[in-house]
C-alpha positions as semicolon CSV with decimal commas, in nm:
position;residue;x (nm);y (nm);z (nm)
1;X;15,246;20,370;1,578
2;X;15,419;20,063;1,813
3;X;15,822;20,034;1,828
4;X;16,019;19,816;2,067
5;X;16,402;19,945;1,985
6;X;16,650;19,679;2,093
7;X;16,416;19,440;2,259
8;X;16,174;19,403;1,963
9;X;15,786;19,409;1,930
10;X;15,604;19,118;2,103
11;X;15,211;19,133;2,005
12;X;14,988;18,920;2,286
13;X;14,672;19,115;2,218
14;X;14,384;19,156;1,955
15;X;14,465;19,481;1,773
16;X;14,251;19,695;1,582
17;X;14,364;19,965;1,354
18;X;14,143;20,136;1,093
19;X;14,380;20,328;0,901
20;X;14,778;20,229;0,889
21;X;14,947;20,017;1,127
22;X;15,338;20,075;1,146
23;X;15,574;19,822;1,317
24;X;15,925;19,928;1,431
25;X;16,172;19,751;1,624
26;X;16,579;19,820;1,572
27;X;16,722;19,499;1,404
28;X;16,514;19,308;1,662
29;X;16,206;19,067;1,621
30;X;15,831;19,134;1,597
31;X;15,650;18,863;1,683
32;X;15,298;18,767;1,770
33;X;15,235;18,579;2,038
34;X;14,832;18,586;2,083
35;X;14,555;18,757;1,942
36;X;14,420;18,911;1,599
37;X;14,544;19,198;1,439
38;X;14,333;19,388;1,196
39;X;14,440;19,683;0,999
40;X;14,201;19,877;0,738
41;X;14,521;20,014;0,619
42;X;14,850;19,939;0,503
43;X;15,029;19,767;0,787
44;X;15,436;19,825;0,753
45;X;15,692;19,599;0,963
46;X;16,061;19,700;0,954
47;X;16,234;19,483;1,141
48;X;16,613;19,530;1,031
49;X;16,786;19,211;1,100
50;X;16,543;19,079;1,286
51;X;16,251;18,848;1,197
52;X;15,838;18,923;1,152
53;X;15,651;18,691;1,258
54;X;15,277;18,759;1,248
55;X;15,124;18,462;1,130
56;X;14,842;18,377;1,411
57;X;14,472;18,286;1,264
58;X;14,240;18,547;1,251
59;X;14,474;18,823;1,144
60;X;14,350;19,019;0,856
61;X;14,598;19,302;0,705
62;X;14,447;19,491;0,410
63;X;14,812;19,539;0,261
64;X;15,130;19,425;0,375
65;X;15,489;19,539;0,376
66;X;15,793;19,416;0,536
67;X;16,151;19,395;0,586
68;X;16,359;19,157;0,801
69;X;16,526;18,871;0,815
70;X;16,242;18,611;0,782
71;X;15,905;18,726;0,704
72;X;15,610;18,510;0,832
73;X;15,262;18,663;0,803
């Protein structure tokens, strides 16, 4: 699980989850600036009133569920 609190979550490197991946931010954005994300299980991203942007080429989410203001995957 990655949590970012009030500052949000910023992913800037490659990441692989062999199981489930959970991304939590407290009413803040979850943003990917570089790298690829590969998750074999369910990816859950919760940003409250923040936006979720995980749309870089090469990402591979087996299953994705997100909640936020605007979601781009």
